C-alpha positions in Angstrom: 19.7 -9.3 0.8 15.9 -7.9 0.2 15.7 -4.6 -1.0 12.5 -2.7 0.6 11.2 0.6 -1.1 8.9 2.8 0.8 10.5 1.0 3.9 9.1 3.9 6.3 5.6 3.5 5.2 3.0 1.9 6.2 3.2 -1.1 4.5 7.0 -1.3 3.9 8.2 -0.7 8.0 6.5 -3.8 8.7 7.5 -5.5 5.9 10.8 -4.2 6.6 10.5 -5.6 10.5 9.3 -8.6 9.3 12.1 -10.1 7.4 14.5 -8.7 9.8 13.1 -10.8 12.6 13.4 -13.4 9.7 17.0 -13.3 9.8 17.0 -12.0 6.6 19.7 -9.5 5.5 17.5 -6.4 4.8 18.2 -2.8 2.9 15.7 -0.2 3.7 15.2 2.5 0.8 13.4 5.7 1.6 13.5 9.6 0.3 14.7 10.4 3.3 17.0 9.5 6.2 15.4 7.4 8.5 15.3 5.3 11.6 15.2 1.5 10.6 15.5 -1.9 12.5 18.8 -3.2 14.4 20.7 -4.7 11.2 19.3 -3.4 8.6 21.1 -1.2 6.4 19.2 2.1 5.2 19.6 3.7 1.6 18.4 7.4 0.8 17.1 7.1 -2.7 14.1 8.7 -5.1 12.8 6.2 -7.4 11.7 9.0 -9.5 15.4 9.1 -9.9 16.1 4.9 -10.6 19.7 5.1 -10.7 19.6 6.2 -7.2 19.1 3.2 -6.3 21.9 1.1 -7.6 23.7 1.2 -4.2 20.7 -0.3 -2.6 20.3 -3.1 -5.2 24.4 -4.2 -4.9 24.1 -7.5 -3.5 20.5 -7.7 -3.7 18.6 -11.1 -4.6 14.8 -9.9 -4.3 12.8 -6.5 -4.3 9.6 -5.2 -2.9 9.1 -2.5 -5.3 6.2 0.5 -3.8 5.5 3.7 -6.0 5.7 6.6 -4.1 2.1 9.1 -5.0 4.2 11.0 -8.1 5.4 7.6 -9.5 1.8 6.7 -10.3 1.6 9.6 -12.9 0.8 8.3 -16.6 4.0 10.3 -17.8 6.5 8.6 -14.7 8.8 5.7 -15.8 8.4 3.0 -12.8 9.9 0.1 -15.6 13.2 1.7 -15.5 13.1 0.6 -11.9 12.3 -2.8 -13.1 15.1 -3.3 -15.9 17.7 -1.6 -13.3 16.9 -4.3 -10.9 17.1 -7.4 -13.4 20.4 -5.9 -14.5 21.9 -5.2 -11.0 21.3 -9.6 -10.6 17.9 -9.0 -8.4 16.3 -11.8 -9.2 12.7 -11.5 -8.0 10.3 -8.4 -7.6 7.4 -8.5 -5.3 5.0 -5.4 -6.9 2.7 -3.5 -5.1 -0.1 -2.7 -7.8 -3.6 -2.0 -7.3 -6.9 -3.5 -7.2 -7.9 -1.1 -9.9 -5.8 -2.5 -12.6 -8.3 -5.4 -12.8 -11.5 -3.5 -11.8 -11.1 -0.2 -13.4 -8.9 -1.1 -16.6 -9.2 2.1 -18.0 -8.2 4.5 -15.4 -5.3 6.9 -16.2 -3.1 5.5 -13.3 -4.5 1.9 -13.5 -3.4 2.2 -17.0 0.3 2.7 -16.3 -0.1 0.2 -13.3 -0.7 -2.5 -15.9 2.1 -1.5 -18.4 4.3 -2.2 -14.7 2.9 -5.4 -14.1 3.4 -6.2 -17.9 6.8 -4.9 -17.8 7.7 -7.2 -14.6 6.0 -10.4 -16.1 8.4 -9.9 -19.5 11.5 -9.1 -17.5 12.4 -12.4 -17.0 12.5 -12.4 -13.4 10.5 -14.3 -10.5 7.6 -12.0 -9.8 4.4 -11.7 -7.8 1.9 -8.7 -8.0 -0.1 -7.7 -5.1 -3.7 -5.7 -5.8 -4.3 -4.5 -2.4 -8.3 -2.1 -2.3 -8.4 0.5 0.6 -5.7 1.1 2.9 -7.2 1.3 6.8 -4.2 3.5 7.3 -5.9 6.5 5.1 -7.8 6.8 8.4 -4.3 8.5 9.5 -5.4 11.4 7.9 -8.3 12.1 10.1 -6.1 12.0 13.3 -5.4 16.0 13.7 -9.0 16.7 13.5 -10.0 13.6 15.8 -7.4 15.5 18.6 -8.6 18.7 18.0 -11.9 19.0 16.8 -13.5 15.2 17.8 -14.1 15.3 13.7 -14.0 12.4 11.3 -14.6 14.4 7.4 -14.3 11.8 5.0 -16.7 11.7 1.3 -18.9 9.0 0.7 -20.2 8.5 4.5 -22.4 6.2 3.8 -20.4 3.5 1.0 -18.2 0.9 2.0 -15.2 -1.1 1.0 -13.3 -4.3 2.4 -10.4 -1.8 3.6 -7.1 -4.0 4.4 -4.7 -3.3 7.1 -1.4 -2.4 6.0 0.3 -5.1 7.9 -1.3 -8.0 6.4 -0.2 -6.6 3.1 3.5 -6.6 4.4 2.7 -10.0 5.9 1.6 -11.3 2.3 4.7 -9.3 1.0 7.3 -11.3 3.3 6.0 -14.8 2.7 5.5 -13.8 -1.7 9.6 -12.3 -0.7 10.7 -15.6 0.5 9.0 -18.7 -0.7 9.2 -19.6 -4.4 5.8 -21.1 -4.2 4.4 -17.6 -4.9 6.0 -16.8 -7.9 3.7 -15.8 -10.9 0.6 -15.4 -8.4 -1.7 -12.3 -8.5 -3.3 -11.9 -5.2 -5.9 -9.4 -4.5 -5.9 -8.2 -1.2 -8.8 -7.1 1.3 -10.2 -6.8 4.7 -12.4 -9.0 6.0 -15.5 -7.1 5.7 -17.5 -3.9 3.9 -17.0 -1.0 6.1 -18.0 2.5 5.6 -16.5 6.0 6.7 -19.0 6.7 9.2 -18.7 3.3 10.4 -14.8 3.6 10.5 -15.0 6.6 12.6 -18.1 4.7 14.7 -14.7 2.6 15.2 -12.3 5.5 16.3 -14.8 6.4 18.9 -15.1 3.4 20.0 -11.5 2.9 20.9 -10.9 6.3 22.3 -14.0 5.8 24.3 -15.5 9.3 23.5 -17.6 10.6 20.6 -16.2 11.2 17.0 -18.5 13.3 14.8 -18.6 12.6 11.2 -18.4 15.7 8.7 -19.5 14.6 4.7 -17.1 15.9 2.4 -18.1 16.9 -1.3 -15.9 15.1 -3.7 -14.5 18.5 -4.7 -13.6 19.2 -1.2 -12.4 15.5 -1.2 -10.0 15.9 -3.9 -8.6 19.2 -3.1 -7.1 17.7 0.1 -5.9 14.5 -1.5 -4.3 16.5 -4.6 -1.7 17.9 -1.7 -0.1 14.6 -1.9 -1.0 12.4 -5.1 -1.7 13.3 -8.7 -4.9 14.8 -9.9 -5.0 11.7 -12.2 -4.8 8.9 -9.0 -6.9 11.1 -6.4 -10.0 11.3 -9.4 -8.8 7.0 -9.9 -9.6 6.5 -6.1 -12.8 8.7 -6.0 -14.6 6.9 -8.6 -13.8 3.6 -6.6 -15.4 4.6 -3.2 -18.2 6.9 -4.2 -19.3 4.0 -6.4 -17.6 0.6 -5.7 -18.4 -1.9 -8.5 -19.4 -5.8 -7.5 -15.7 -6.9 -8.0 -14.6 -4.0 -5.3 -16.6 -5.0 -2.6 -15.8 -8.9 -3.2 -13.6 -10.0 0.1 -10.9 -11.5 -1.2 -9.5 -15.4 -0.1 -6.2 -14.3 -0.9 -4.5 -13.3 2.3 -5.9 -15.9 4.2 -4.6 -18.3 1.1 -0.9 -17.0 1.5 -0.5 -16.5 5.0 -2.7 -18.9 6.5 -5.1 -16.7 8.8 -8.5 -14.1 7.7 -7.1 -10.3 7.3 -7.8 -8.3 10.2 -10.6 -5.9 11.0 -10.5 -2.5 10.5 -11.1 -2.1 14.5 -7.9 -4.4 14.9 -5.9 -1.4 13.0 -7.7 1.2 15.2 -6.9 -0.4 18.2 -3.2 -0.7 17.7 -2.6 2.6 16.4 -5.4 4.5 18.6 -2.5 6.9 20.3 -2.5 8.8 17.0 -6.1 9.8 17.7 -5.6 10.8 21.1 
């Protein structure tokens, strides 16, 4: 059995579906009751209290570990989840980490994530680490303003990074969970092109077939919006990257294609699949 945490999110949902379609026994874990694919067991647990995960880990051979925003805070103890998994008989953990662990190692949330990566390496378990950059699905934050006002509001409108489709992350995660050849792998996951927020707004407009205006937020405005959902430290670390990406953060990684045998999908593909939420 494979346990997927964050199973109702942008990565966890397609990962759960892919594993179920591959004939795997899957336990989907989320904080709240949710619909899951047929044949998938669902367990409600809050990773902030790792012992709530114990029922989900019963009989599990592998774990996909995705941390919610509060578990990126420096005072959180996500390494306890790795210890619990090992004690429960799990043999393989695939961790969704962050590109910033390598590119911004001194950011507070990056230090915490590096410590979690190190705990996983030292756990005695088989492991793989996924380090994605920016997510295409961050554009979901624009859905309401596009629907009601025809506006995308974002900071740093002409500064781009190679955002990745979460479905591609899910496909890489499935491969790492199912194929022992990826044990010990650290994979940097990016999209196939650098794209700015303004260009993303243009892609949304093209898919809608109607104009979308771009409104540039200040950094303070963007941080105020982000901290409704994530710790201030994580908001600052993220804004540091998207305001002035360094060469490593602009690099197009070959790792998606190395793992799944095809190039990552562009932002326009993600928009086309999700355009209904913007209408």
